[in-house]
C-alpha positions as CSV (number, residue, x, y, z in Angstrom):
1,M,141.8,102.8,60.9
2,G,142.8,105.8,63.0
3,L,142.5,104.8,66.7
4,A,143.1,108.3,67.9
5,R,139.9,109.5,66.3
6,R,137.9,107.7,68.9
7,H,139.5,109.3,72.0
8,R,139.5,112.7,73.5
9,I,142.6,114.0,75.4
10,P,141.2,116.1,78.4
11,P,143.2,119.1,79.6
12,L,145.9,118.4,82.2
13,P,146.8,120.7,85.1
14,A,149.0,123.6,84.2
15,G,152.7,122.6,84.0
16,T,152.0,118.9,83.6
17,R,154.2,116.9,81.2
18,T,153.3,113.6,79.7
19,A,155.5,111.1,78.0
20,G,154.4,109.5,74.7
21,T,153.2,106.0,74.0
22,S,152.4,104.2,70.8
23,A,148.8,105.0,71.0
24,S,146.3,107.0,73.1
25,T,146.0,106.0,76.8
26,R,143.2,108.4,77.7
27,T,139.9,107.1,76.7
28,A,136.8,109.3,76.7
29,P,134.7,110.1,73.6
30,Y,135.7,113.3,72.0
31,S,134.4,115.9,69.6
32,A,134.6,115.4,65.9
33,A,136.5,118.7,65.8
34,W,139.6,116.5,66.1
35,A,138.8,114.6,62.9
36,G,139.2,115.8,59.3
37,P,140.6,115.0,55.9
38,T,144.1,114.8,57.4
39,S,143.0,113.5,60.8
40,P,145.2,111.8,63.4
41,S,146.1,108.1,63.0
42,G,146.4,105.7,65.9
43,S,150.1,105.0,65.5
44,A,151.5,107.7,68.0
45,I,150.3,110.4,70.3
46,A,151.8,112.5,73.1
47,G,151.3,115.9,74.6
48,D,151.8,118.5,77.4
49,S,149.5,120.9,79.1
50,T,149.2,123.1,76.0
51,W,149.3,120.8,73.0
52,V,148.7,117.3,71.8
53,F,150.8,115.9,69.0
54,T,149.7,113.0,66.8
55,A,150.9,111.1,63.8
56,Q,148.7,112.0,60.8
57,E,146.9,109.5,58.7
58,T,147.2,111.4,55.4
59,P,149.9,112.3,54.6
60,A,151.4,109.7,56.9
61,Y,154.8,111.5,57.2
62,N,153.2,114.5,59.0
63,I,152.7,115.3,62.7
64,G,149.7,117.4,63.7
65,R,149.6,119.8,66.7
66,Y,146.3,120.2,68.5
67,N,145.4,122.9,71.0
68,R,144.0,121.4,74.2
69,A,141.8,124.4,75.0
70,T,140.1,124.7,71.5
71,K,140.4,121.0,70.5
72,S,141.5,122.2,67.1
73,R,144.6,121.5,65.0
74,D,146.7,124.6,64.6
75,L,149.8,123.2,63.0
76,V,151.0,120.4,60.7
77,F,154.7,119.7,60.1
78,Q,156.7,117.0,58.4
79,G,157.9,114.4,61.0
80,S,159.6,111.9,58.7
81,S,162.6,112.4,56.5
82,T,160.8,110.7,53.6
83,T,157.6,111.7,51.9
84,T,157.1,108.5,49.9
85,A,156.4,105.9,52.6
86,T,152.9,104.9,53.5
87,G,151.3,103.2,56.5
88,D,152.4,104.0,60.0
89,V,155.4,106.2,59.3
90,I,155.6,107.9,62.7
91,R,155.3,105.1,65.3
92,G,156.3,106.9,68.5
93,L,156.0,110.3,70.0
94,G,157.1,111.9,73.3
95,V,157.1,115.4,74.8
96,F,159.6,116.6,77.4
97,N,160.8,120.0,78.4
98,G,159.6,121.8,75.3
99,R,160.8,119.2,72.8
100,V,158.8,116.7,70.7
101,Y,160.6,113.4,70.1
102,A,159.4,111.4,67.1
103,G,160.1,107.8,66.1
104,D,160.5,108.1,62.3
105,Y,160.1,104.4,61.3
106,A,160.3,105.1,57.6
107,G,163.3,107.4,58.0
108,N,165.2,105.1,60.5
109,R,165.8,108.0,62.9
110,I,164.7,109.7,66.1
111,A,163.8,113.3,65.2
112,V,163.6,116.1,67.8
113,F,161.4,119.1,67.1
114,T,160.3,122.3,68.9
115,P,156.6,122.6,69.5
116,A,156.5,124.8,66.4
117,G,157.7,121.9,64.3
118,I,161.3,123.0,63.8
119,L,163.9,120.2,63.6
120,V,166.6,120.7,66.2
121,R,168.4,117.4,66.2
122,Q,168.2,113.8,64.9
123,W,170.0,110.5,65.3
124,A,169.9,107.2,63.5
125,V,167.9,104.3,64.9
126,T,166.8,101.4,62.8
127,S,163.0,100.9,62.5
128,P,162.0,102.8,65.7
129,G,158.6,101.9,67.0
130,A,156.9,102.8,70.3
131,L,158.6,105.6,72.2
132,A,158.3,107.0,75.8
133,V,160.2,109.7,77.7
134,D,160.8,109.3,81.5
135,S,161.0,112.0,84.1
136,N,164.8,112.1,83.9
137,G,164.6,112.9,80.2
138,F,165.7,109.5,78.9
139,I,164.0,108.4,75.7
140,W,163.0,104.8,75.4
141,V,162.5,103.3,72.0
142,A,161.2,99.9,71.0
143,Q,162.5,98.0,68.0
144,M,159.7,95.4,67.4
145,S,161.4,93.2,64.9
146,S,164.6,92.7,66.9
147,S,162.8,92.4,70.3
148,T,165.0,95.3,71.7
149,L,164.4,98.3,73.9
150,L,166.9,101.2,73.5
151,Q,167.6,104.1,75.8
152,F,169.0,107.5,74.8
153,D,169.6,110.8,76.5
154,T,168.1,114.0,75.0
155,L,171.2,114.5,72.8
156,G,171.0,111.0,71.3
157,T,173.7,109.4,73.4
158,A,173.0,105.6,73.7
159,G,172.5,104.1,77.1
160,T,170.9,100.9,78.4
161,V,169.9,98.2,75.9
162,I,167.3,95.6,76.9
163,H,167.2,92.4,74.8
164,M,163.8,90.8,75.3
165,D,163.1,87.2,74.5
166,T,163.5,86.7,70.8
167,A,159.8,85.9,70.4
168,S,158.7,89.1,72.0
169,R,157.4,92.0,69.9
170,P,157.4,95.3,71.9
171,S,154.4,97.2,70.6
172,A,153.8,99.8,73.3
173,L,155.8,101.6,76.0
174,Y,154.7,103.5,79.1
175,V,157.0,105.0,81.8
176,D,155.6,104.7,85.3
177,N,157.7,107.4,86.9
178,R,156.0,107.0,90.3
179,H,157.2,103.4,90.6
180,G,160.3,103.7,88.5
181,Q,159.1,101.1,86.0
182,L,159.0,100.7,82.3
183,L,155.9,98.9,81.0
184,V,156.2,97.2,77.7
185,G,153.3,95.9,75.6
186,D,154.3,92.6,74.0
187,Q,152.3,91.5,71.0
188,G,154.4,88.4,70.5
189,P,153.1,84.9,71.6
190,D,152.8,86.1,75.2
191,M,150.4,88.9,74.3
192,N,150.9,90.6,77.7
193,I,152.8,93.4,79.4
194,K,156.3,93.1,80.6
195,I,157.4,95.2,83.6
196,Y,161.0,96.4,83.9
197,D,162.8,98.4,86.6
198,R,163.7,101.6,84.9
199,Q,167.1,102.0,86.6
200,S,168.5,98.5,86.5
201,A,166.6,97.3,83.5
202,A,165.8,94.1,85.4
203,L,162.6,92.3,84.5
204,L,160.2,92.6,87.5
205,G,157.3,90.6,86.2
206,S,154.5,90.5,83.7
207,F,150.8,91.5,83.6
208,G,148.1,89.7,81.7
209,V,147.3,86.1,80.8
210,P,150.2,84.4,78.9
211,G,149.0,84.0,75.4
212,G,146.3,86.5,75.7
213,Y,143.0,85.8,74.0
214,L,144.5,82.5,72.6
215,N,145.2,81.0,76.0
216,Q,143.1,77.8,76.5
217,T,143.9,77.3,80.2
218,S,142.0,80.3,81.6
219,G,139.3,80.5,78.9
220,I,138.1,79.6,75.5
221,R,140.7,80.1,72.7
222,G,139.8,83.3,70.8
223,Q,137.8,84.7,73.7
224,T,138.8,88.2,75.0
225,G,138.2,89.2,78.6
226,D,140.0,90.3,81.8
227,K,143.7,90.3,81.1
228,R,143.2,88.3,77.9
229,F,144.8,90.8,75.6
230,T,144.9,90.8,71.8
231,R,147.6,93.3,70.7
232,V,148.6,95.8,73.3
233,V,149.1,99.1,71.5
234,G,148.7,101.6,74.4
235,I,149.4,101.6,78.2
236,G,148.8,104.2,80.9
237,R,148.0,104.9,84.5
238,D,145.8,107.6,86.0
239,T,146.5,109.6,89.1
240,Q,144.8,106.9,91.2
241,G,147.1,104.2,90.0
242,R,144.6,102.4,87.8
243,L,146.1,100.7,84.7
244,Y,144.7,101.2,81.3
245,V,145.4,98.9,78.3
246,L,144.5,99.7,74.7
247,N,143.9,96.6,72.6
248,N,144.0,96.6,68.8
249,P,141.3,94.4,67.3
250,W,143.5,93.4,64.5
251,G,145.0,90.9,66.9
252,G,142.2,88.7,65.8
253,T,139.1,89.5,67.9
254,G,137.0,90.4,64.8
255,T,135.6,93.5,66.4
256,S,135.4,96.8,64.6
257,A,136.7,99.2,67.1
258,A,139.7,99.5,69.4
259,T,139.0,98.6,73.0
260,A,140.4,100.5,76.0
261,R,140.0,98.5,79.2
262,R,140.5,99.7,82.8
263,I,142.4,96.7,84.2
264,S,143.3,97.2,87.8
265,T,143.8,99.6,90.7
266,A,147.0,97.8,91.6
267,T,150.0,100.1,91.8
268,T,152.8,97.6,92.1
269,A,154.2,95.1,89.6
270,P,153.3,91.4,89.9
271,A,156.1,89.4,91.4
272,H,155.9,86.5,89.0
273,Y,157.2,86.6,85.4
274,S,155.3,84.3,83.1
275,G,157.4,84.6,80.0
276,P,159.6,82.0,78.5
277,S,163.0,83.4,79.7
278,R,164.7,86.2,81.4
279,P,166.0,89.1,79.2
280,S,169.6,90.2,78.9
281,T,170.7,93.8,79.4
282,S,173.7,95.8,78.4
283,K,175.1,99.3,78.9
284,A,176.6,101.2,76.0
């Protein structure tokens, strides 16, 4: 199921840059002009004031470029180093200063392209997942299976490494540049959002009911609701500070469509961390 088909990306003010996440974080119905035989999948999306880039559903190794003004796809280019893999091949996208950063899960690399789809650099990363770029140009990459968050500069030089709890499964990333925070969707047992300080990599807190929709303290096990997340696959904030969380129904809700929920107008991180332990950090 392609989550991105169900969302329209409205134009941004001229000169605006947006960092990528693992899925769409803007949630209004949009024209079927975006869909087609090689339509976008829900595994990755990012854009700037001119274009939107999405992972393609078929072939899964491609990236599509869409014109914001016409809402039409005007370019498709190969985003993965392999053409034989299936499923979610491109699992993270980010755009910064005229470069498109792609997390090539199947190719075990981060690939950097021009907006025209020309490869300009790449570096090895094992099984890269969700990806986001902050306002300083640092690329953050989630490795879900190892519960790790990696930081790189635009040339691929490694920086901070955040080791989450071993049960965590980082599934979405969002950089809150206004507050200097990195928000991490965790589809592990906690099924919530972890909030880190972007500079120190310190864990500031968490957002969401621990255990998500399976929590039996605040509700009925299996019941979704306010802060009772399933699988967090997209995170974002709007200009008024409201937080948006995209849930994937394959977390076990049994529903047939992805749910985007406007959660809160709060602009600061919660002070209390509800996870099982504090993470460790290291500098390369």
